[in-house]
C-alpha atoms as an extended CHARMM CRD file, in Angstrom:
* protein
*
       222  EXT
         1         1  MET       CA              2.9870000000       -9.9690000000       -0.3060000000  PROA      1               0.0000000000
         2         2  CYS       CA              0.4070000000       -7.8360000000        1.4450000000  PROA      2               0.0000000000
         3         3  GLY       CA             -3.1780000000       -8.9970000000        1.3200000000  PROA      3               0.0000000000
         4         4  ARG       CA             -4.7170000000       -6.5280000000        3.7540000000  PROA      4               0.0000000000
         5         5  ILE       CA             -3.9040000000       -3.2300000000        5.4540000000  PROA      5               0.0000000000
         6         6  ARG       CA             -5.2880000000       -1.1860000000        8.3200000000  PROA      6               0.0000000000
         7         7  GLN       CA             -6.2140000000        2.3730000000        7.3360000000  PROA      7               0.0000000000
         8         8  ALA       CA             -8.1390000000        3.7430000000       10.3120000000  PROA      8               0.0000000000
         9         9  ARG       CA             -6.8700000000        7.3440000000       10.5150000000  PROA      9               0.0000000000
        10        10  SER       CA             -8.3450000000       10.4120000000        8.8730000000  PROA      10              0.0000000000
        11        11  ARG       CA             -7.3610000000       11.9270000000        5.5190000000  PROA      11              0.0000000000
        12        12  GLU       CA             -5.8330000000       14.8180000000        7.4420000000  PROA      12              0.0000000000
        13        13  GLU       CA             -3.6330000000       12.5690000000        9.5740000000  PROA      13              0.0000000000
        14        14  TYR       CA             -2.2420000000       10.7490000000        6.5510000000  PROA      14              0.0000000000
        15        15  GLY       CA             -1.6960000000       14.0370000000        4.7330000000  PROA      15              0.0000000000
        16        16  GLU       CA              0.1630000000       15.4360000000        7.7450000000  PROA      16              0.0000000000
        17        17  THR       CA              2.6450000000       12.5610000000        7.4370000000  PROA      17              0.0000000000
        18        18  LEU       CA              3.9520000000       14.3110000000        4.2980000000  PROA      18              0.0000000000
        19        19  ARG       CA              2.9960000000       17.7580000000        5.5960000000  PROA      19              0.0000000000
        20        20  TRP       CA              0.5910000000       18.1170000000        2.6980000000  PROA      20              0.0000000000
        21        21  ASN       CA             -2.3330000000       20.5180000000        2.5370000000  PROA      21              0.0000000000
        22        22  PRO       CA             -4.3550000000       19.2770000000       -0.4600000000  PROA      22              0.0000000000
        23        23  ARG       CA             -7.6130000000       20.7120000000       -1.7130000000  PROA      23              0.0000000000
        24        24  HSD       CA            -10.4500000000       19.4680000000        0.4510000000  PROA      24              0.0000000000
        25        25  ILE       CA            -12.4390000000       16.7540000000       -1.2670000000  PROA      25              0.0000000000
        26        26  LEU       CA            -15.6450000000       15.4170000000        0.2160000000  PROA      26              0.0000000000
        27        27  ASP       CA            -14.9730000000       11.8730000000        1.3670000000  PROA      27              0.0000000000
        28        28  PRO       CA            -18.2650000000       10.0070000000        1.8740000000  PROA      28              0.0000000000
        29        29  GLU       CA            -16.2930000000        6.8330000000        2.6890000000  PROA      29              0.0000000000
        30        30  GLY       CA            -14.3610000000        8.5610000000        5.4450000000  PROA      30              0.0000000000
        31        31  VAL       CA            -14.8470000000        5.9640000000        8.1550000000  PROA      31              0.0000000000
        32        32  PRO       CA            -12.1060000000        3.9720000000        9.9410000000  PROA      32              0.0000000000
        33        33  ARG       CA            -11.1890000000        0.7650000000        8.1220000000  PROA      33              0.0000000000
        34        34  TYR       CA             -9.4260000000       -1.7840000000       10.2810000000  PROA      34              0.0000000000
        35        35  ASN       CA             -9.2390000000       -4.5420000000        7.6740000000  PROA      35              0.0000000000
        36        36  VAL       CA             -8.8320000000       -3.2640000000        4.1040000000  PROA      36              0.0000000000
        37        37  PRO       CA             -8.5020000000       -5.8020000000        1.2450000000  PROA      37              0.0000000000
        38        38  PRO       CA             -7.6690000000       -5.3480000000       -2.4440000000  PROA      38              0.0000000000
        39        39  GLY       CA            -10.7320000000       -4.6830000000       -4.5750000000  PROA      39              0.0000000000
        40        40  THR       CA            -11.7240000000       -1.7350000000       -2.3710000000  PROA      40              0.0000000000
        41        41  ARG       CA            -10.8880000000        1.9840000000       -2.5760000000  PROA      41              0.0000000000
        42        42  PRO       CA             -8.4170000000        3.0110000000        0.1410000000  PROA      42              0.0000000000
        43        43  LEU       CA             -6.9290000000        6.4820000000        0.4480000000  PROA      43              0.0000000000
        44        44  THR       CA             -3.7970000000        7.1880000000       -1.5830000000  PROA      44              0.0000000000
        45        45  LEU       CA             -1.3540000000       10.0970000000       -1.7110000000  PROA      45              0.0000000000
        46        46  HSD       CA             -0.2330000000       11.2700000000       -5.1530000000  PROA      46              0.0000000000
        47        47  ARG       CA              0.7000000000       14.1360000000       -7.4540000000  PROA      47              0.0000000000
        48        48  LEU       CA             -0.7750000000       12.7720000000      -10.6640000000  PROA      48              0.0000000000
        49        49  GLY       CA             -2.7880000000       14.9560000000      -13.0080000000  PROA      49              0.0000000000
        50        50  ASP       CA             -1.8320000000       18.6050000000      -12.4650000000  PROA      50              0.0000000000
        51        51  GLY       CA              1.0600000000       17.8590000000      -10.1110000000  PROA      51              0.0000000000
        52        52  SER       CA             -0.6580000000       19.1850000000       -6.9910000000  PROA      52              0.0000000000
        53        53  GLU       CA             -0.7310000000       17.3270000000       -3.6820000000  PROA      53              0.0000000000
        54        54  GLN       CA             -3.7450000000       15.0210000000       -3.5740000000  PROA      54              0.0000000000
        55        55  ILE       CA             -5.3440000000       12.5750000000       -1.1560000000  PROA      55              0.0000000000
        56        56  GLU       CA             -7.7080000000       10.4430000000       -3.1770000000  PROA      56              0.0000000000
        57        57  ARG       CA             -9.4210000000        7.0780000000       -3.0820000000  PROA      57              0.0000000000
        58        58  MET       CA             -8.2640000000        4.6520000000       -5.7660000000  PROA      58              0.0000000000
        59        59  PHE       CA             -9.2260000000        1.1180000000       -6.6740000000  PROA      59              0.0000000000
        60        60  TRP       CA             -6.7050000000       -1.3390000000       -5.2020000000  PROA      60              0.0000000000
        61        61  GLY       CA             -5.9070000000       -3.6610000000       -8.0750000000  PROA      61              0.0000000000
        62        62  TYR       CA             -4.7330000000       -3.1340000000      -11.6510000000  PROA      62              0.0000000000
        63        63  LYS       CA             -6.0340000000       -4.9800000000      -14.6990000000  PROA      63              0.0000000000
        64        64  PRO       CA             -5.4280000000       -3.5030000000      -18.1420000000  PROA      64              0.0000000000
        65        65  PRO       CA             -8.0700000000       -4.4180000000      -20.7450000000  PROA      65              0.0000000000
        66        66  TRP       CA             -5.8420000000       -7.0150000000      -22.4270000000  PROA      66              0.0000000000
        67        67  TYR       CA             -4.9270000000       -8.8280000000      -19.1930000000  PROA      67              0.0000000000
        68        68  LYS       CA             -6.6440000000      -12.2150000000      -18.8740000000  PROA      68              0.0000000000
        69        69  ARG       CA             -6.1860000000      -12.7630000000      -15.1360000000  PROA      69              0.0000000000
        70        70  GLY       CA             -7.6990000000      -11.0020000000      -12.1320000000  PROA      70              0.0000000000
        71        71  PRO       CA             -6.4650000000       -7.5670000000      -11.0050000000  PROA      71              0.0000000000
        72        72  ALA       CA             -2.8740000000       -7.4470000000       -9.7300000000  PROA      72              0.0000000000
        73        73  SER       CA             -2.7880000000       -5.9700000000       -6.2280000000  PROA      73              0.0000000000
        74        74  CYS       CA              1.0110000000       -6.2340000000       -5.8340000000  PROA      74              0.0000000000
        75        75  ALA       CA              3.9220000000       -5.5260000000       -8.1700000000  PROA      75              0.0000000000
        76        76  ARG       CA              7.1270000000       -7.4640000000       -7.4880000000  PROA      76              0.0000000000
        77        77  LEU       CA             10.1940000000       -5.2510000000       -7.2790000000  PROA      77              0.0000000000
        78        78  ASP       CA             12.3250000000       -7.7660000000       -9.1650000000  PROA      78              0.0000000000
        79        79  SER       CA              9.8260000000       -7.6890000000      -12.0460000000  PROA      79              0.0000000000
        80        80  ILE       CA              9.8650000000       -3.8870000000      -12.1280000000  PROA      80              0.0000000000
        81        81  LEU       CA             13.6570000000       -3.6990000000      -12.0570000000  PROA      81              0.0000000000
        82        82  GLY       CA             13.7820000000       -6.4030000000      -14.7300000000  PROA      82              0.0000000000
        83        83  GLY       CA             11.8620000000       -4.1680000000      -17.1430000000  PROA      83              0.0000000000
        84        84  SER       CA              8.4980000000       -5.9380000000      -17.0370000000  PROA      84              0.0000000000
        85        85  PRO       CA              6.3090000000       -4.5010000000      -19.8380000000  PROA      85              0.0000000000
        86        86  PHE       CA              3.3060000000       -4.9590000000      -17.5420000000  PROA      86              0.0000000000
        87        87  TRP       CA              4.6260000000       -2.2050000000      -15.2380000000  PROA      87              0.0000000000
        88        88  ASN       CA              6.8070000000       -0.1120000000      -17.5660000000  PROA      88              0.0000000000
        89        89  SER       CA              3.9770000000        2.1520000000      -18.6660000000  PROA      89              0.0000000000
        90        90  LEU       CA              3.1520000000        3.0470000000      -15.0530000000  PROA      90              0.0000000000
        91        91  LEU       CA              6.6270000000        4.0080000000      -13.8380000000  PROA      91              0.0000000000
        92        92  THR       CA              5.8310000000        7.7170000000      -14.1740000000  PROA      92              0.0000000000
        93        93  ARG       CA              2.5070000000        7.2460000000      -12.3530000000  PROA      93              0.0000000000
        94        94  ARG       CA              3.7760000000        6.8100000000       -8.8230000000  PROA      94              0.0000000000
        95        95  ILE       CA              1.6050000000        6.9330000000       -5.7140000000  PROA      95              0.0000000000
        96        96  LEU       CA              1.7400000000        6.1100000000       -2.0000000000  PROA      96              0.0000000000
        97        97  LEU       CA             -0.6180000000        3.9340000000        0.0050000000  PROA      97              0.0000000000
        98        98  PRO       CA             -0.5440000000        5.1560000000        3.6290000000  PROA      98              0.0000000000
        99        99  ALA       CA             -1.3790000000        2.5100000000        6.2030000000  PROA      99              0.0000000000
       100       100  ASP       CA             -1.1810000000        1.9340000000        9.9400000000  PROA      100             0.0000000000
       101       101  GLY       CA              0.2700000000       -1.5050000000        9.1770000000  PROA      101             0.0000000000
       102       102  TRP       CA             -0.4370000000       -4.6440000000        7.1700000000  PROA      102             0.0000000000
       103       103  TYR       CA             -1.5270000000       -8.2390000000        7.7510000000  PROA      103             0.0000000000
       104       104  GLU       CA              0.1000000000      -11.5470000000        6.8390000000  PROA      104             0.0000000000
       105       105  TRP       CA             -0.8170000000      -15.1790000000        7.5610000000  PROA      105             0.0000000000
       106       106  THR       CA              1.1050000000      -18.2620000000        8.7030000000  PROA      106             0.0000000000
       107       107  GLY       CA              0.0740000000      -21.9000000000        8.9510000000  PROA      107             0.0000000000
       108       108  GLU       CA             -1.7560000000      -24.4020000000        6.8160000000  PROA      108             0.0000000000
       109       109  LYS       CA             -4.9430000000      -23.8290000000        4.8530000000  PROA      109             0.0000000000
       110       110  GLY       CA             -7.9310000000      -24.0550000000        7.1700000000  PROA      110             0.0000000000
       111       111  ALA       CA             -5.8760000000      -23.1170000000       10.2350000000  PROA      111             0.0000000000
       112       112  LYS       CA             -4.1010000000      -19.9450000000        9.1640000000  PROA      112             0.0000000000
       113       113  GLN       CA             -3.0350000000      -17.4770000000       11.8450000000  PROA      113             0.0000000000
       114       114  PRO       CA             -3.1140000000      -13.7510000000       10.9570000000  PROA      114             0.0000000000
       115       115  TRP       CA             -0.3600000000      -11.3760000000       12.0760000000  PROA      115             0.0000000000
       116       116  PHE       CA             -0.2740000000       -7.5770000000       12.1170000000  PROA      116             0.0000000000
       117       117  ILE       CA              2.9370000000       -5.7450000000       11.2110000000  PROA      117             0.0000000000
       118       118  ARG       CA              3.2770000000       -2.0780000000       12.1610000000  PROA      118             0.0000000000
       119       119  PRO       CA              6.0680000000        0.5010000000       12.6530000000  PROA      119             0.0000000000
       120       120  THR       CA              7.5890000000        0.6250000000       16.1200000000  PROA      120             0.0000000000
       121       121  ASP       CA              6.9770000000        4.3940000000       16.2090000000  PROA      121             0.0000000000
       122       122  ASP       CA              3.2760000000        4.0030000000       15.2660000000  PROA      122             0.0000000000
       123       123  ALA       CA              3.6810000000        6.4680000000       12.3880000000  PROA      123             0.0000000000
       124       124  PRO       CA              1.8850000000        5.5420000000        9.1570000000  PROA      124             0.0000000000
       125       125  VAL       CA              3.6460000000        3.2190000000        6.7290000000  PROA      125             0.0000000000
       126       126  LEU       CA              4.2300000000        4.8350000000        3.3330000000  PROA      126             0.0000000000
       127       127  ILE       CA              3.9580000000        2.0550000000        0.7380000000  PROA      127             0.0000000000
       128       128  PRO       CA              4.9510000000        2.9620000000       -2.8380000000  PROA      128             0.0000000000
       129       129  GLY       CA              2.6400000000        1.9800000000       -5.6630000000  PROA      129             0.0000000000
       130       130  LEU       CA              2.0340000000        2.3080000000       -9.3930000000  PROA      130             0.0000000000
       131       131  ALA       CA             -1.3130000000        3.4740000000      -10.7380000000  PROA      131             0.0000000000
       132       132  ALA       CA             -3.2410000000        3.7970000000      -13.9770000000  PROA      132             0.0000000000
       133       133  TRP       CA             -5.3700000000        6.5410000000      -12.3920000000  PROA      133             0.0000000000
       134       134  SER       CA             -6.2190000000        9.6970000000      -14.2970000000  PROA      134             0.0000000000
       135       135  PRO       CA             -8.7340000000       12.4580000000      -13.5920000000  PROA      135             0.0000000000
       136       136  TYR       CA            -12.3960000000       11.8230000000      -14.4130000000  PROA      136             0.0000000000
       137       137  ASN       CA            -11.9630000000        8.1240000000      -15.2040000000  PROA      137             0.0000000000
       138       138  VAL       CA            -14.1050000000        5.4750000000      -13.5660000000  PROA      138             0.0000000000
       139       139  GLN       CA            -12.4130000000        4.1370000000      -10.4480000000  PROA      139             0.0000000000
       140       140  ASP       CA            -12.1460000000        0.5060000000      -11.5260000000  PROA      140             0.0000000000
       141       141  ALA       CA             -9.3860000000       -2.0620000000      -12.0370000000  PROA      141             0.0000000000
       142       142  ALA       CA             -8.4550000000       -0.6360000000      -15.4510000000  PROA      142             0.0000000000
       143       143  HSD       CA             -7.5330000000        2.5940000000      -13.6310000000  PROA      143             0.0000000000
       144       144  GLY       CA             -6.4160000000        1.0670000000      -10.3430000000  PROA      144             0.0000000000
       145       145  PHE       CA             -3.1010000000        0.6530000000       -8.5560000000  PROA      145             0.0000000000
       146       146  ALA       CA             -0.7540000000       -1.9920000000       -7.1850000000  PROA      146             0.0000000000
       147       147  ILE       CA              1.6490000000       -1.7170000000       -4.2750000000  PROA      147             0.0000000000
       148       148  ILE       CA              5.3070000000       -2.6950000000       -4.6470000000  PROA      148             0.0000000000
       149       149  THR       CA              6.6250000000       -5.7020000000       -2.7030000000  PROA      149             0.0000000000
       150       150  ASP       CA             10.1010000000       -7.1250000000       -2.1680000000  PROA      150             0.0000000000
       151       151  ASP       CA             11.7490000000      -10.0920000000       -0.4670000000  PROA      151             0.0000000000
       152       152  ALA       CA             11.4300000000      -10.0550000000        3.3000000000  PROA      152             0.0000000000
       153       153  ALA       CA             14.4990000000      -10.2830000000        5.5340000000  PROA      153             0.0000000000
       154       154  GLY       CA             15.3580000000      -10.9150000000        9.1600000000  PROA      154             0.0000000000
       155       155  GLY       CA             12.6850000000      -12.3110000000       11.4620000000  PROA      155             0.0000000000
       156       156  MET       CA              9.9340000000      -11.1450000000        9.1270000000  PROA      156             0.0000000000
       157       157  VAL       CA             10.7370000000      -14.0980000000        6.8520000000  PROA      157             0.0000000000
       158       158  ASP       CA              9.1900000000      -16.3520000000        9.5190000000  PROA      158             0.0000000000
       159       159  ILE       CA              5.8350000000      -14.6840000000        8.7970000000  PROA      159             0.0000000000
       160       160  HSD       CA              6.0740000000      -14.2630000000        5.0360000000  PROA      160             0.0000000000
       161       161  ASP       CA              8.8370000000      -14.3290000000        2.4350000000  PROA      161             0.0000000000
       162       162  ARG       CA              7.6280000000      -11.0580000000        0.9130000000  PROA      162             0.0000000000
       163       163  ARG       CA              6.6440000000       -7.6860000000        2.3330000000  PROA      163             0.0000000000
       164       164  PRO       CA              5.5590000000       -4.3110000000        0.9980000000  PROA      164             0.0000000000
       165       165  VAL       CA              8.3130000000       -1.8030000000        0.4040000000  PROA      165             0.0000000000
       166       166  ALA       CA              8.0670000000        0.9490000000        3.0340000000  PROA      166             0.0000000000
       167       167  LEU       CA              9.6730000000        4.3420000000        2.3990000000  PROA      167             0.0000000000
       168       168  THR       CA             10.8760000000        7.0040000000        4.7970000000  PROA      168             0.0000000000
       169       169  ARG       CA              9.0330000000       10.3280000000        4.6180000000  PROA      169             0.0000000000
       170       170  ASP       CA             11.8670000000       11.9910000000        2.6690000000  PROA      170             0.0000000000
       171       171  ASP       CA             12.0890000000        9.1450000000        0.1600000000  PROA      171             0.0000000000
       172       172  ALA       CA              8.2990000000        9.0450000000       -0.1660000000  PROA      172             0.0000000000
       173       173  LEU       CA              8.2560000000       12.7170000000       -1.1530000000  PROA      173             0.0000000000
       174       174  ILE       CA             10.8640000000       12.0510000000       -3.8330000000  PROA      174             0.0000000000
       175       175  TRP       CA              8.9470000000        8.9680000000       -5.0480000000  PROA      175             0.0000000000
       176       176  VAL       CA              5.7220000000       10.8910000000       -5.7440000000  PROA      176             0.0000000000
       177       177  ASP       CA              7.4430000000       13.9580000000       -7.1770000000  PROA      177             0.0000000000
       178       178  PRO       CA              6.5930000000       13.9320000000      -10.9250000000  PROA      178             0.0000000000
       179       179  ASN       CA              9.9580000000       15.5810000000      -11.6020000000  PROA      179             0.0000000000
       180       180  THR       CA             11.9100000000       12.6470000000      -10.1680000000  PROA      180             0.0000000000
       181       181  PRO       CA             13.4260000000       10.6390000000      -13.0550000000  PROA      181             0.0000000000
       182       182  ILE       CA             12.3770000000        6.9960000000      -13.2190000000  PROA      182             0.0000000000
       183       183  GLU       CA             15.9410000000        5.8070000000      -12.6160000000  PROA      183             0.0000000000
       184       184  ASP       CA             16.1990000000        7.8160000000       -9.3890000000  PROA      184             0.0000000000
       185       185  ALA       CA             12.7700000000        6.6810000000       -8.2270000000  PROA      185             0.0000000000
       186       186  LEU       CA             13.7160000000        3.0270000000       -8.6950000000  PROA      186             0.0000000000
       187       187  VAL       CA             16.8410000000        3.4670000000       -6.5440000000  PROA      187             0.0000000000
       188       188  LEU       CA             14.5730000000        4.4350000000       -3.6250000000  PROA      188             0.0000000000
       189       189  LEU       CA             12.8490000000        1.0550000000       -3.7830000000  PROA      189             0.0000000000
       190       190  SER       CA             16.1030000000       -0.7400000000       -3.0480000000  PROA      190             0.0000000000
       191       191  THR       CA             16.6740000000        1.1680000000        0.2210000000  PROA      191             0.0000000000
       192       192  PRO       CA             13.3960000000        0.7390000000        2.1560000000  PROA      192             0.0000000000
       193       193  ARG       CA             12.9330000000        0.9760000000        5.9120000000  PROA      193             0.0000000000
       194       194  PRO       CA             14.5600000000       -2.0740000000        7.5620000000  PROA      194             0.0000000000
       195       195  GLU       CA             12.7010000000       -4.8830000000        9.3040000000  PROA      195             0.0000000000
       196       196  SER       CA             14.0240000000       -3.5330000000       12.6300000000  PROA      196             0.0000000000
       197       197  ALA       CA             11.6820000000       -0.5450000000       12.1760000000  PROA      197             0.0000000000
       198       198  PHE       CA              8.6580000000       -2.8440000000       12.6080000000  PROA      198             0.0000000000
       199       199  VAL       CA              7.0220000000       -5.0610000000       15.2080000000  PROA      199             0.0000000000
       200       200  TRP       CA              4.6370000000       -7.9450000000       14.4900000000  PROA      200             0.0000000000
       201       201  TYR       CA              2.2660000000      -10.0740000000       16.5280000000  PROA      201             0.0000000000
       202       202  GLN       CA             -0.6580000000      -12.4580000000       16.1970000000  PROA      202             0.0000000000
       203       203  VAL       CA             -4.1920000000      -11.0670000000       15.9770000000  PROA      203             0.0000000000
       204       204  THR       CA             -7.7090000000      -12.4760000000       16.0300000000  PROA      204             0.0000000000
       205       205  ARG       CA             -8.6130000000      -15.0160000000       13.3640000000  PROA      205             0.0000000000
       206       206  ALA       CA            -11.9520000000      -13.2410000000       12.9860000000  PROA      206             0.0000000000
       207       207  MET       CA            -10.2410000000      -10.6730000000       10.7540000000  PROA      207             0.0000000000
       208       208  GLY       CA             -9.7440000000      -13.4240000000        8.1830000000  PROA      208             0.0000000000
       209       209  SER       CA            -13.0880000000      -12.1910000000        6.8580000000  PROA      209             0.0000000000
       210       210  SER       CA            -12.7450000000       -8.7820000000        5.2040000000  PROA      210             0.0000000000
       211       211  ARG       CA            -16.1780000000       -7.9670000000        6.6050000000  PROA      211             0.0000000000
       212       212  TYR       CA            -14.7010000000       -7.9220000000       10.1000000000  PROA      212             0.0000000000
       213       213  GLN       CA            -14.1590000000       -4.2060000000       10.7600000000  PROA      213             0.0000000000
       214       214  LEU       CA            -13.8710000000       -3.9600000000       14.5500000000  PROA      214             0.0000000000
       215       215  ALA       CA            -10.9790000000       -2.0300000000       16.0570000000  PROA      215             0.0000000000
       216       216  ASP       CA             -9.5440000000       -5.1660000000       17.6780000000  PROA      216             0.0000000000
       217       217  ALA       CA             -8.7110000000       -6.6270000000       14.2430000000  PROA      217             0.0000000000
       218       218  SER       CA             -5.1370000000       -5.4040000000       14.7400000000  PROA      218             0.0000000000
       219       219  GLU       CA             -4.8400000000       -5.8920000000       18.5060000000  PROA      219             0.0000000000
       220       220  PRO       CA             -2.3930000000       -8.5050000000       19.8410000000  PROA      220             0.0000000000
       221       221  ILE       CA             -3.7470000000      -11.7550000000       21.2500000000  PROA      221             0.0000000000
       222       222  GLY       CA             -2.1680000000      -14.2410000000       23.6480000000  PROA      222             0.0000000000
């Protein structure tokens, strides 16, 4: 899964990853976030609405009105490919969550050790997601998003058995293109960047609190 991300770069830097030049939108929350949990409003990249390139804050978590549990922050790839009715209605509403990396935990409850996983080239990770966002709606869980996760492989299994899907830039552009058929978009999810494209290391346990927002939250320790 992916319980937290780092998103400490500017809107412009994340947009440049896709070579986008969206309309400028005032971003009063535009401060570095070193420890971003679900339930907040991180930056997303999308072409929903009128099809133009957008960088917009969305609520991380999706809970339709009929859903009895808490907001879903992650969507399992096997559930999506299996035709889950929970996600079917969102398959044309595809977004990207750009991140500098994500956090996972190992160990027993009460003594969990956080790890940070980031690309070896330090470029932003482009995580595909599904959203119920639409223009002018309240940015809440009913109109939020979930990122897509899949089984981990290689050494990353030692940290967690699941990981967010991470797309290459070219595949990410196809994913968010509203003209990409659903069937073609789903194929992209089965060919993500390999585990060899990432490095991971232990970080301070202080970042276990989402209120911890110092830059060293993602710095290696030991």
